[in-house]
ROTORDREN-480701 format. One record per residue (C-alpha): x, y, z; residue number from 1. Coordinates in Angstrom, 2 decimals, padded with zeros to 5 digits. Example, Ala and Ser with C-alpha at 12.3 -4.5 7.8 and 13.67 -1.06 7.14 Angstrom:
2
px  py  pz  drenba
012.30  -004.50  007.80  1
013.67  -001.06  007.14  2
REM end
This chain:
804
px  py  pz  drenba
006.38  003.17  -027.85  1
010.50  002.81  -027.42  2
011.68  003.07  -023.72  3
014.12  005.44  -023.61  4
016.99  004.02  -020.95  5
019.06  007.05  -021.04  6
016.26  009.32  -019.00  7
016.10  006.49  -016.51  8
019.28  005.66  -015.77  9
019.89  008.83  -013.51  10
016.87  007.22  -011.83  11
018.52  004.18  -011.22  12
021.61  005.82  -009.90  13
019.98  007.12  -007.26  14
018.02  004.04  -006.04  15
021.58  002.99  -006.18  16
022.78  005.25  -004.03  17
019.73  004.97  -001.82  18
020.37  001.39  -001.28  19
023.94  001.86  -000.80  20
024.00  004.20  001.63  21
021.06  002.33  003.92  22
023.09  -000.96  003.87  23
026.51  000.75  004.43  24
024.84  002.35  007.67  25
022.94  -000.81  008.51  26
025.40  -003.42  007.72  27
025.21  -005.28  010.70  28
022.01  -006.18  009.58  29
023.92  -008.35  006.71  30
025.66  -010.23  008.86  31
022.09  -011.58  010.59  32
021.87  -008.94  013.23  33
019.35  -007.14  014.71  34
018.63  -003.77  016.31  35
017.47  -004.19  019.79  36
014.60  -002.09  019.91  37
012.57  -001.98  023.24  38
009.13  -001.68  021.73  39
009.78  -004.60  019.60  40
011.14  -006.91  022.39  41
007.80  -005.64  024.35  42
005.25  -006.43  021.14  43
007.18  -009.41  021.07  44
006.01  -010.30  024.65  45
002.59  -009.01  024.00  46
001.91  -010.77  020.73  47
003.59  -014.07  021.62  48
000.35  -015.84  022.32  49
-001.41  -014.35  018.62  50
001.51  -015.34  016.43  51
001.61  -018.81  018.38  52
-002.00  -019.06  016.98  53
-001.53  -017.84  013.49  54
001.52  -020.04  012.78  55
-000.53  -023.33  014.54  56
-004.27  -022.54  012.99  57
-002.91  -020.19  009.56  58
-005.78  -017.72  010.62  59
-006.25  -014.75  013.27  60
-007.28  -014.98  016.52  61
-008.18  -011.38  016.83  62
-008.50  -011.56  020.78  63
-005.58  -011.98  023.40  64
-005.56  -013.04  026.99  65
-002.09  -012.52  027.45  66
-002.29  -008.66  028.38  67
-004.81  -007.10  030.73  68
-006.62  -010.42  031.36  69
-007.72  -010.05  027.76  70
-008.23  -007.58  024.86  71
-008.82  -007.45  020.93  72
-005.57  -007.68  019.17  73
-006.18  -004.97  016.50  74
-003.96  -002.72  017.88  75
-001.27  -004.92  018.83  76
-000.92  -007.97  015.78  77
-003.63  -008.59  013.17  78
-002.44  -009.45  009.87  79
-005.08  -008.03  007.15  80
-004.25  -010.56  004.23  81
-007.05  -008.96  001.53  82
-005.66  -005.90  001.26  83
-002.91  -006.07  -001.44  84
-001.75  -002.84  -000.92  85
000.79  -004.77  001.11  86
002.65  -006.07  -002.02  87
003.05  -002.61  -003.58  88
004.47  -001.66  000.03  89
007.10  -004.35  -000.58  90
008.38  -003.48  -004.03  91
008.86  000.25  -002.46  92
010.62  -001.16  000.29  93
012.82  -003.60  -002.44  94
012.31  -006.36  000.54  95
014.87  -004.85  002.57  96
014.97  -006.17  006.24  97
013.46  -003.92  008.85  98
014.49  -001.51  009.98  99
016.63  -000.66  006.47  100
013.48  -000.37  004.71  101
012.30  002.62  006.23  102
015.11  004.67  005.98  103
015.82  003.48  002.57  104
012.03  004.83  001.65  105
012.58  008.05  003.46  106
015.13  008.38  000.55  107
012.99  007.51  -002.33  108
009.75  008.88  -001.15  109
011.54  012.19  -000.32  110
013.87  012.03  -003.82  111
010.25  011.23  -006.11  112
008.51  014.30  -004.01  113
011.36  016.30  -005.42  114
011.27  015.33  -008.80  115
007.66  015.69  -008.67  116
008.54  019.42  -007.90  117
010.90  019.50  -011.39  118
013.75  019.49  -009.15  119
017.08  018.48  -010.71  120
017.83  014.43  -009.94  121
021.02  015.20  -008.38  122
019.89  018.20  -006.21  123
016.86  015.67  -004.95  124
019.17  013.15  -003.74  125
021.29  015.81  -001.90  126
017.39  016.54  -000.40  127
016.73  013.03  000.51  128
020.08  012.52  002.57  129
018.89  015.59  004.16  130
015.49  014.40  005.11  131
016.06  010.31  005.78  132
019.10  010.89  007.99  133
016.93  013.31  010.61  134
018.09  011.76  013.77  135
014.65  012.00  015.13  136
013.97  008.69  012.57  137
017.13  006.22  014.31  138
015.76  007.46  017.45  139
012.38  005.78  016.95  140
014.22  003.05  015.56  141
016.03  002.41  018.58  142
012.90  002.84  020.67  143
010.91  000.23  018.28  144
008.94  002.37  017.07  145
008.41  000.35  013.64  146
005.25  001.36  012.92  147
005.83  005.39  013.39  148
008.93  005.28  011.00  149
007.11  003.11  007.98  150
004.17  005.94  008.54  151
006.80  008.84  008.08  152
008.60  007.10  005.24  153
005.44  007.56  003.34  154
004.57  011.26  003.87  155
006.87  012.48  001.02  156
004.96  010.23  -001.32  157
001.78  011.13  -000.44  158
002.69  015.30  -001.25  159
004.31  013.77  -004.28  160
000.86  012.93  -005.91  161
-000.97  015.67  -003.87  162
000.74  018.45  -005.46  163
001.13  016.59  -008.88  164
-002.62  016.87  -008.65  165
-002.63  020.55  -007.90  166
-000.50  021.26  -010.65  167
-002.65  019.58  -013.06  168
-001.22  016.00  -013.20  169
-004.59  014.89  -011.86  170
-004.26  010.78  -013.51  171
-000.99  010.14  -012.25  172
-001.00  012.65  -009.29  173
-004.18  010.59  -008.04  174
-003.04  007.60  -008.34  175
000.30  008.18  -006.57  176
-001.50  010.13  -003.61  177
-004.07  006.69  -003.26  178
-001.76  004.60  -002.96  179
000.98  006.11  -000.99  180
-001.64  007.35  001.24  181
-003.03  003.56  001.43  182
-000.19  002.35  002.61  183
000.22  005.19  004.82  184
-002.57  004.29  006.69  185
-001.82  000.53  006.50  186
001.30  001.15  008.32  187
-001.00  001.84  011.35  188
000.88  004.66  013.34  189
-002.73  007.10  013.31  190
-000.88  010.07  015.23  191
001.54  010.31  012.51  192
-001.29  010.03  009.79  193
-003.22  012.31  011.81  194
-000.69  014.86  011.91  195
-000.08  014.58  008.38  196
-003.73  015.26  007.64  197
-003.26  018.52  009.70  198
000.12  019.27  007.24  199
-002.37  018.27  004.28  200
-005.40  020.97  005.51  201
-002.90  023.62  005.89  202
-001.62  022.71  001.90  203
-005.28  022.89  000.86  204
-005.91  026.43  002.51  205
-002.75  027.82  000.97  206
-003.90  026.21  -002.05  207
-007.76  027.71  -001.91  208
-005.94  031.30  -001.22  209
-004.11  030.96  -004.61  210
-006.86  029.87  -006.23  211
-009.05  032.93  -004.73  212
-005.96  035.46  -005.74  213
-005.70  033.92  -009.66  214
-009.42  033.25  -009.89  215
-008.97  029.57  -010.77  216
-011.70  028.36  -008.70  217
-012.57  025.86  -011.50  218
-009.15  024.39  -011.66  219
-009.21  023.89  -007.30  220
-012.21  022.62  -007.27  221
-011.15  019.74  -009.43  222
-008.14  018.75  -008.05  223
-009.97  018.87  -004.77  224
-012.61  016.52  -006.27  225
-009.81  014.15  -007.59  226
-007.94  014.05  -003.89  227
-011.17  013.59  -002.72  228
-011.93  010.22  -004.51  229
-007.92  009.27  -003.85  230
-008.79  009.64  -000.32  231
-011.72  007.00  -000.56  232
-009.61  004.59  -002.33  233
-007.16  004.50  000.14  234
-009.24  004.26  002.83  235
-011.09  001.51  001.88  236
-008.71  -001.19  001.14  237
-007.95  -000.36  005.09  238
-011.48  -000.46  005.82  239
-011.10  -003.53  008.64  240
-008.72  -002.15  010.26  241
-009.95  001.03  010.38  242
-013.60  000.15  011.10  243
-011.96  -002.36  013.97  244
-010.12  000.40  015.66  245
-012.75  002.91  015.11  246
-015.10  000.16  017.47  247
-012.54  -000.50  019.78  248
-011.54  003.24  020.13  249
-015.10  003.63  021.80  250
-014.15  001.22  024.62  251
-010.38  001.97  025.02  252
-008.37  004.50  027.01  253
-008.67  007.00  024.31  254
-012.95  007.32  024.86  255
-014.70  009.25  027.12  256
-015.16  007.18  030.72  257
-018.44  006.31  032.52  258
-017.09  007.74  035.98  259
-018.59  010.79  037.40  260
-015.12  012.19  037.75  261
-014.04  011.16  034.14  262
-016.66  012.09  032.33  263
-015.66  015.62  031.38  264
-013.30  014.21  028.97  265
-013.61  012.67  025.98  266
-009.78  011.63  025.17  267
-007.19  011.44  027.07  268
-006.53  013.08  030.44  269
-005.21  016.63  029.57  270
-002.04  016.12  031.72  271
-001.02  012.81  030.29  272
-001.49  013.90  026.81  273
000.75  016.71  027.42  274
002.95  015.03  029.58  275
005.86  015.26  026.34  276
005.73  018.61  025.67  277
009.03  020.32  023.75  278
010.28  023.02  025.37  279
010.01  026.55  023.54  280
013.68  026.85  023.16  281
014.51  023.21  022.95  282
013.10  023.71  019.53  283
016.72  024.95  018.46  284
017.59  021.67  018.38  285
015.97  021.50  014.90  286
019.41  023.34  014.37  287
021.62  022.75  017.38  288
021.70  018.96  017.75  289
023.16  019.25  021.67  290
021.27  022.71  022.11  291
019.72  021.07  025.73  292
022.43  018.32  025.87  293
020.99  015.81  023.81  294
019.76  012.54  025.16  295
019.10  011.68  028.97  296
021.79  009.59  028.83  297
024.74  010.17  026.61  298
028.40  009.23  026.36  299
031.27  011.39  027.08  300
034.59  010.74  026.91  301
038.02  010.40  029.04  302
038.95  013.93  028.30  303
035.43  014.97  029.83  304
035.01  017.20  032.93  305
032.85  014.59  034.43  306
035.60  011.96  034.07  307
038.26  013.96  035.60  308
036.13  014.97  038.47  309
035.24  011.11  039.00  310
038.94  010.25  038.98  311
039.95  013.50  041.19  312
037.44  012.00  043.70  313
038.82  008.58  043.63  314
036.22  006.95  041.53  315
037.73  003.56  040.25  316
038.51  003.51  036.76  317
035.75  000.55  035.81  318
032.75  002.85  037.66  319
034.10  006.28  036.27  320
033.88  004.56  032.75  321
030.60  002.99  033.54  322
029.29  006.39  034.54  323
030.10  008.29  031.49  324
028.70  005.68  028.84  325
025.51  007.10  030.02  326
025.67  010.53  031.25  327
022.35  012.59  031.82  328
023.56  015.40  029.50  329
019.76  016.11  029.07  330
018.38  019.62  030.40  331
015.37  020.45  028.32  332
012.03  020.21  029.82  333
010.58  017.25  029.53  334
010.84  014.11  031.70  335
013.31  012.76  029.72  336
014.28  011.84  026.12  337
015.93  009.58  023.77  338
017.41  012.21  021.71  339
017.05  015.89  019.72  340
014.83  016.01  016.42  341
017.92  017.54  014.53  342
017.00  018.72  010.48  343
020.27  019.54  010.04  344
022.07  022.98  010.38  345
022.47  023.16  006.51  346
018.71  022.50  006.11  347
017.76  024.95  008.86  348
019.46  027.70  006.93  349
018.33  027.13  003.49  350
014.99  027.19  005.02  351
015.52  030.74  006.39  352
017.16  031.32  003.22  353
013.62  030.36  001.34  354
012.09  032.61  003.16  355
013.74  035.24  001.51  356
013.55  033.67  -002.21  357
011.19  031.05  -002.63  358
007.79  032.46  -003.66  359
004.21  031.47  -004.47  360
001.61  029.21  -002.12  361
003.99  026.31  -001.53  362
006.42  028.68  000.83  363
003.54  029.76  002.77  364
002.46  026.04  003.06  365
006.00  024.97  004.23  366
006.46  027.45  006.84  367
002.93  027.41  008.14  368
003.29  024.00  008.58  369
006.25  024.24  010.03  370
005.39  027.18  012.54  371
002.27  025.17  013.90  372
003.72  022.04  014.33  373
006.33  023.88  016.50  374
003.77  025.57  018.56  375
001.96  022.77  019.07  376
005.16  020.38  020.02  377
005.73  022.97  022.95  378
001.86  021.43  024.25  379
001.53  023.06  027.67  380
004.51  025.01  027.42  381
002.31  026.59  024.63  382
001.73  030.45  026.09  383
-000.22  031.48  022.99  384
-003.42  028.40  024.29  385
-003.48  027.12  021.07  386
-002.66  023.60  022.73  387
-005.48  024.16  024.55  388
-008.07  025.02  021.82  389
-006.95  021.92  019.58  390
-007.07  019.91  022.27  391
-010.47  020.92  023.29  392
-012.24  021.79  019.94  393
-010.18  019.91  017.24  394
-011.99  016.62  016.42  395
-009.03  014.31  017.91  396
-006.72  015.54  018.90  397
-007.53  014.99  022.33  398
-006.75  010.92  021.61  399
-002.97  011.39  021.20  400
-000.22  012.01  023.65  401
003.22  012.88  023.11  402
002.54  016.07  021.30  403
005.86  016.37  020.58  404
006.28  013.84  018.18  405
004.35  016.38  015.81  406
007.36  017.99  014.81  407
007.77  015.42  012.11  408
005.69  018.03  010.17  409
008.29  020.31  010.76  410
011.67  017.66  010.23  411
009.69  017.18  006.48  412
009.08  020.98  005.68  413
012.41  022.27  006.44  414
014.92  020.40  004.00  415
011.84  020.42  001.33  416
012.06  024.26  001.44  417
015.37  023.89  002.02  418
016.00  022.34  -001.38  419
013.73  024.52  -003.22  420
015.36  027.51  -001.95  421
019.32  026.11  -002.80  422
017.50  025.04  -006.30  423
016.06  029.37  -006.63  424
019.60  030.35  -005.78  425
021.39  028.37  -008.77  426
018.75  028.27  -011.46  427
019.52  031.77  -012.35  428
016.18  033.19  -011.70  429
017.50  035.51  -009.58  430
019.43  038.77  -009.91  431
022.85  037.78  -008.89  432
023.47  040.62  -006.40  433
020.14  039.99  -004.84  434
020.70  036.35  -004.50  435
024.17  037.44  -002.41  436
022.06  039.70  -000.17  437
019.79  037.05  000.29  438
022.49  034.58  001.37  439
024.12  037.51  003.43  440
021.07  038.14  005.49  441
020.68  034.08  005.92  442
023.94  033.53  007.28  443
023.81  036.35  009.48  444
020.87  035.16  010.91  445
021.28  031.73  011.29  446
025.03  031.98  011.52  447
024.59  034.38  014.07  448
022.69  032.59  016.49  449
024.74  029.48  016.39  450
027.73  031.81  017.06  451
026.32  033.34  020.29  452
026.27  030.03  021.79  453
029.75  029.20  020.62  454
031.06  031.93  022.67  455
027.92  031.99  025.41  456
026.61  028.71  025.91  457
025.15  029.51  029.10  458
023.69  033.03  028.31  459
020.29  031.26  028.55  460
020.88  028.43  030.59  461
022.39  027.60  034.04  462
022.44  023.73  032.59  463
020.59  022.79  035.61  464
018.10  019.44  034.80  465
015.41  017.65  036.36  466
017.56  014.49  036.52  467
019.87  016.69  038.79  468
017.91  015.84  041.67  469
019.11  012.35  042.43  470
022.69  013.94  042.42  471
022.08  016.51  044.95  472
024.21  015.15  047.42  473
027.28  015.28  044.62  474
027.59  019.00  043.95  475
031.65  018.10  042.74  476
030.19  015.82  040.07  477
027.07  017.95  039.61  478
029.63  020.74  038.65  479
031.23  018.51  036.04  480
028.13  017.24  034.30  481
026.71  021.08  033.94  482
030.54  022.05  032.50  483
030.00  018.99  030.00  484
026.38  020.34  029.41  485
027.70  023.67  028.50  486
030.71  022.07  026.37  487
027.90  019.41  024.65  488
025.71  023.09  023.65  489
029.49  025.05  022.49  490
030.67  022.36  020.37  491
027.49  021.63  018.69  492
027.05  025.21  018.09  493
030.45  025.59  016.40  494
029.54  022.60  014.54  495
026.44  023.52  013.18  496
028.01  026.93  012.32  497
030.37  025.12  010.11  498
027.93  023.64  008.21  499
026.13  026.72  007.95  500
029.27  028.70  006.65  501
030.61  025.55  003.98  502
027.16  025.81  002.21  503
026.68  029.76  002.27  504
030.61  029.31  000.41  505
029.49  026.61  -002.16  506
026.88  029.07  -002.65  507
028.69  031.98  -003.31  508
031.35  030.29  -005.06  509
028.47  029.07  -007.50  510
026.87  032.59  -007.94  511
031.00  034.32  -008.26  512
031.59  031.62  -011.01  513
034.50  029.86  -008.60  514
032.51  026.41  -009.49  515
030.94  026.43  -012.87  516
029.64  023.01  -013.00  517
026.25  022.74  -011.30  518
026.54  019.16  -011.00  519
029.54  019.79  -008.70  520
027.57  021.81  -006.60  521
024.76  019.39  -006.29  522
027.63  016.81  -005.22  523
028.84  018.88  -002.75  524
025.60  020.04  -001.28  525
024.53  015.87  -000.71  526
028.29  015.55  000.66  527
027.69  018.15  003.04  528
024.40  017.37  004.00  529
025.49  013.23  004.76  530
028.83  014.85  006.87  531
026.13  017.01  008.89  532
023.47  014.51  009.47  533
025.19  010.95  009.59  534
027.42  011.71  012.33  535
024.53  012.93  014.52  536
022.08  010.03  013.78  537
024.94  007.70  014.45  538
025.18  009.13  018.37  539
021.61  007.25  018.84  540
021.68  004.00  016.13  541
025.00  002.89  015.62  542
026.81  -000.69  015.94  543
026.60  -001.26  019.71  544
022.74  -001.17  019.16  545
022.80  -004.84  017.17  546
022.32  -007.85  018.78  547
022.35  -011.22  017.28  548
019.03  -012.49  015.44  549
018.33  -015.24  018.04  550
018.14  -012.75  021.04  551
016.16  -010.54  019.57  552
013.64  -013.02  018.26  553
013.54  -014.43  021.71  554
013.98  -011.16  024.12  555
013.02  -012.68  027.06  556
014.61  -015.71  028.91  557
012.36  -018.18  031.23  558
013.31  -017.86  035.00  559
012.48  -020.12  037.39  560
009.69  -019.06  038.66  561
008.14  -018.82  034.65  562
009.37  -022.48  034.69  563
007.45  -023.55  037.51  564
004.50  -021.85  036.44  565
004.28  -023.80  032.88  566
004.51  -027.04  034.64  567
000.21  -026.42  035.96  568
-002.04  -028.01  033.18  569
-004.53  -025.51  034.24  570
-005.16  -023.73  030.46  571
-006.65  -020.31  031.83  572
-005.39  -018.85  034.90  573
-003.24  -015.74  034.99  574
-000.07  -014.39  036.66  575
001.29  -011.12  038.31  576
004.44  -010.47  038.31  577
005.35  -008.10  040.67  578
009.40  -007.80  039.51  579
008.50  -005.67  036.81  580
006.13  -002.53  036.15  581
003.31  -004.72  036.05  582
001.26  -002.43  033.62  583
004.00  -000.92  031.29  584
005.55  -004.39  030.58  585
005.04  -007.41  028.54  586
007.83  -009.26  029.44  587
005.31  -011.40  031.60  588
003.03  -012.21  028.68  589
005.76  -014.25  026.88  590
005.51  -016.89  028.69  591
001.82  -016.37  030.90  592
-001.55  -015.29  030.50  593
-001.13  -011.66  032.79  594
-003.42  -009.38  034.55  595
-000.75  -006.49  032.94  596
001.39  -005.67  029.75  597
001.89  -002.92  027.77  598
000.15  -001.20  025.38  599
-000.75  002.60  024.92  600
-004.52  001.94  024.69  601
-006.01  -000.42  026.81  602
-009.68  -001.22  027.45  603
-010.82  001.98  029.41  604
-012.81  -000.04  031.56  605
-009.89  -002.39  032.79  606
-007.44  000.80  033.48  607
-010.24  001.81  035.84  608
-009.84  -000.95  037.79  609
-006.32  -000.87  037.77  610
-006.53  002.83  039.50  611
-009.29  002.18  041.53  612
-008.59  -001.62  042.66  613
-005.59  -003.31  041.12  614
-003.30  -000.60  042.46  615
-004.49  -000.73  045.80  616
-003.93  -004.57  046.31  617
-007.62  -005.64  046.63  618
-007.30  -009.38  046.59  619
-011.04  -009.90  045.98  620
-010.59  -008.06  042.35  621
-007.03  -010.47  041.96  622
-008.90  -013.27  042.91  623
-011.86  -012.93  040.41  624
-009.56  -011.65  037.48  625
-007.99  -015.38  038.24  626
-004.73  -014.76  039.26  627
-003.88  -017.93  040.36  628
-000.06  -016.97  040.45  629
002.22  -013.90  041.70  630
005.96  -013.49  041.03  631
007.99  -011.60  043.35  632
011.74  -011.19  044.58  633
012.30  -012.25  048.09  634
014.94  -009.93  048.43  635
016.32  -007.39  046.26  636
019.03  -009.26  043.80  637
017.48  -012.52  044.59  638
016.00  -014.75  041.85  639
012.17  -014.77  041.22  640
010.09  -016.96  043.03  641
006.33  -018.11  041.72  642
003.59  -018.25  044.58  643
000.43  -020.19  044.01  644
-002.47  -018.64  045.21  645
-005.53  -020.93  046.58  646
-008.19  -018.35  046.64  647
-008.26  -017.84  042.55  648
-011.78  -017.96  041.44  649
-011.02  -019.83  038.59  650
-011.85  -019.54  034.96  651
-015.86  -019.74  035.89  652
-017.97  -020.48  038.80  653
-022.24  -020.00  040.08  654
-022.17  -017.45  042.53  655
-024.98  -017.66  045.84  656
-026.50  -013.88  044.68  657
-026.06  -010.92  042.57  658
-027.25  -007.24  043.63  659
-028.21  -004.28  041.11  660
-026.42  -001.45  041.11  661
-027.69  001.99  039.86  662
-024.40  002.60  037.41  663
-020.87  002.51  037.14  664
-019.29  004.20  040.20  665
-021.89  002.06  042.28  666
-020.20  -000.75  040.41  667
-016.88  -000.27  040.64  668
-016.76  000.48  044.49  669
-018.71  -002.12  045.10  670
-016.01  -004.16  044.64  671
-013.91  -002.61  047.40  672
-015.09  -005.37  049.59  673
-016.86  -008.41  048.43  674
-016.51  -012.47  048.30  675
-016.30  -012.79  043.74  676
-017.55  -016.48  044.79  677
-020.26  -015.53  046.91  678
-021.82  -012.64  044.89  679
-022.13  -010.87  041.67  680
-022.57  -006.76  040.36  681
-024.74  -006.30  037.91  682
-025.07  -002.72  036.63  683
-028.72  -001.23  036.14  684
-028.99  -000.92  032.14  685
-028.75  -005.18  032.22  686
-032.38  -004.87  034.51  687
-034.70  -006.35  031.96  688
-031.91  -009.43  030.75  689
-032.38  -010.63  034.63  690
-035.98  -009.99  034.96  691
-038.19  -012.69  036.07  692
-034.95  -014.33  037.68  693
-034.96  -015.61  040.95  694
-031.24  -017.28  041.99  695
-032.05  -020.48  043.69  696
-028.40  -021.49  044.50  697
-027.70  -025.60  043.58  698
-024.48  -026.38  045.89  699
-024.40  -029.57  043.46  700
-024.03  -027.37  040.67  701
-020.83  -027.81  038.66  702
-019.34  -025.56  035.80  703
-015.82  -026.08  034.09  704
-013.55  -024.72  031.55  705
-013.15  -027.94  028.90  706
-010.97  -026.49  026.48  707
-009.10  -023.05  025.49  708
-008.33  -021.11  022.57  709
-008.16  -017.18  022.83  710
-010.67  -016.75  020.54  711
-012.92  -020.05  021.51  712
-013.60  -021.18  024.93  713
-015.60  -024.38  025.94  714
-017.25  -025.23  029.31  715
-019.42  -027.86  030.32  716
-022.27  -027.33  033.11  717
-024.56  -029.28  035.11  718
-027.28  -028.13  037.70  719
-030.85  -028.80  038.57  720
-031.76  -025.13  038.84  721
-031.10  -022.23  036.50  722
-027.53  -020.85  038.08  723
-025.85  -017.44  037.31  724
-022.45  -018.01  036.21  725
-019.45  -015.23  036.23  726
-016.97  -015.82  033.48  727
-012.94  -014.90  034.46  728
-013.09  -013.21  030.97  729
-012.94  -009.37  029.64  730
-016.70  -008.46  028.87  731
-016.51  -006.88  024.93  732
-019.73  -006.69  023.33  733
-018.38  -005.90  019.81  734
-017.49  -009.66  019.01  735
-017.61  -011.82  021.84  736
-021.07  -014.05  021.17  737
-022.29  -016.84  023.80  738
-023.66  -020.13  023.02  739
-025.45  -022.75  024.97  740
-025.76  -026.18  022.93  741
-025.14  -024.38  019.96  742
-027.85  -021.59  020.29  743
-026.75  -018.02  020.40  744
-027.47  -016.62  024.22  745
-026.86  -013.44  024.86  746
-024.46  -012.75  028.31  747
-023.94  -009.53  029.87  748
-021.17  -007.58  031.85  749
-020.76  -007.92  036.04  750
-018.38  -007.03  038.21  751
-017.50  -004.26  036.30  752
-015.12  -005.94  033.41  753
-016.44  -009.52  033.43  754
-018.82  -011.63  031.58  755
-022.00  -013.18  033.39  756
-024.67  -015.50  032.21  757
-027.75  -017.09  033.36  758
-027.63  -020.87  032.84  759
-030.71  -022.88  032.60  760
-030.88  -026.02  034.23  761
-029.46  -029.56  033.07  762
-026.19  -030.08  031.52  763
-025.26  -027.90  028.73  764
-022.33  -027.07  026.20  765
-021.49  -023.46  026.66  766
-019.37  -022.00  023.93  767
-017.67  -018.39  023.58  768
-016.20  -017.04  020.42  769
-014.75  -014.24  018.86  770
-016.41  -012.94  015.58  771
-016.36  -009.79  015.45  772
-018.46  -008.63  012.13  773
-015.80  -006.01  011.57  774
-013.42  -008.21  010.39  775
-015.45  -010.62  008.39  776
-017.21  -007.64  006.35  777
-014.05  -005.77  006.39  778
-011.84  -008.14  004.75  779
-014.63  -008.31  001.54  780
-014.73  -004.74  001.01  781
-010.67  -004.60  001.36  782
-009.91  -007.45  -001.00  783
-012.04  -005.43  -004.15  784
-011.21  -002.45  -003.04  785
-007.30  -002.75  -003.22  786
-007.33  -004.92  -006.46  787
-009.44  -001.79  -007.88  788
-006.33  000.51  -006.61  789
-003.65  -001.09  -007.97  790
-006.06  -001.69  -011.09  791
-006.42  001.81  -011.47  792
-002.62  003.35  -010.44  793
-001.09  000.75  -013.11  794
-003.68  001.83  -015.85  795
-002.55  005.62  -014.92  796
001.47  004.66  -014.83  797
000.81  002.80  -018.53  798
-001.25  005.87  -019.82  799
001.37  008.32  -018.64  800
003.69  006.61  -020.49  801
002.12  006.35  -023.63  802
001.60  010.14  -023.14  803
005.17  010.89  -022.89  804
REM end
């Protein structure tokens, strides 16, 4: 077998091009800087205890006490070393640092997808640039949504494999689909993966209809069987994470509540889930980036109406420049946004052209997936009530919030159909007259729309925004800001019109033989796509977003209050920090065990405790959670100070009495007024556990914590009679085991969220260990299945090479 290097050289050129573009965009990474990412900073705080444990003991704790008084670490930071697919992922990343690796994989994946669809490598390069440099990808990177960017980067590869299978390349296509989907799942962003499956479902429906029309059901069934096997092979290496997430999901905020007033919902509350719904007219940001002003905070220049108004009203120069660095230009329907999901004027134009020139099931798949994602992104603005149907009847849909995120499907489909349309216009399969006719129609539709907003930007809007309420006392400033919003729409509409017209001229010139070399046409398209997409993305991720590596790795500096609290030798106590948004901030977790934190899927019962008791400043509940310190500001602007809470109950204590309650409602309401040191409330479902127990409180009895690890707590008890102990630790029965003198012993949930246990008389060693079955068993399955998948993939590639 002789390797033909010349055939492989174009692909090396493509990869080199992608690598160069990526490194230029992320050039500060080469100087040792990192992108300053809000959610990564929060993750650093949330995962500090986990990462410290991992570094010291070289294993996973699987539990952390640093947030919300304790929760599983599955959705925070857990490594799954048995899943060997991660090594394939490293190869695809070319070992580039994050977040540059995600953009590189978007480029590479989309390129391979277009190659799978028999597209010239030069045109495939142009398509890859158009997809990867969508502004949304850079916006989420700045926000720190790395797992989301990672999951999006795998979408093209997944579809490359699937489409190859449906076109008869079962072996290689199935292998690519399985490996890509396995990495997609391991990226651990279930919402993106869920939306990917919706797009896959639409493709399968289109292929089924096509099979019915062509009477080729055997081929469809064979393809479906191959893809079904590929899906199974993709799931098994990720079984540990999926199983643990499924198990935890039953107890998280995504699950059904036991409280009467919330029992109707089996997922998130609808208002909360649909909070970030895209405005119907806002959809045109796919075509005109600042169709709704852009981000909630956009930078303006000194020629802007806002700056001139500030100067005319005698605002000091420094203050004026500070204001125009972050002007509230956004006037869309959402509460706020970090920027628009710009898909590119060129690609939207070509997408519309594709409606005329691309034929077959692939067009209907891409059109159907695009329209569905757009309508579902409207969420509560959806006038067809499609969202209500999906939310109430589509399995799992109500587990996710920020429905506007589904626009990632449209951002994938638009450039794909756009490139297929460009290919159709330049491959000679259309009559020139027809091609020019369709080109004109598309130009009139898309270019005409842009022209309207160049000439009349305020045709459908008065440029008012929800953010204007805070400036209502400064009418002169609001007038100027609205003028700048109008100007932003006009200039971006003109910008999009230019790229649409330039692309039309390019295609026309080729059809009229003004440009004879197709390679020149592809090069110009790639250049236009880069010039179109790059500057818009640079608005939201540029050199100003980079900081020194040391600052990124340690985003939180200790205050004097933090240093004071850290002097306490007690190994297990909690802190409430009132100087931050306690339950939406993980900075406290970087230094302490916090009763708050930052996470989208905390334990359901703990969230309900926050809503029903902690938010009402119930000091008894604070005490039972062992909140030993409060951090607060004496006065606004002053340094935070730490205040000791002498009433905190400690890590564990014996109570004098127990009271049985009927249900969850009774239990959480009982906490409104009680002394946690004296009384404990127990749900009737644990009645059998308490059967025959007569509490004879021993005032001389003692119980104390001897040693602490997040997944292993050791206590010592001494008593003359059987006692009932309350442990200030969160109850989670899917992994926590209790041992008395080394013997497995039952424990129960008390006080709605804590652990309780009957402790026999005498001197005893009590140990709580977090030993989830899902991790131990799942890792064994993961190791075997991931090794098998890699071998099958290598075998498929080798056989394909031999076949060629």
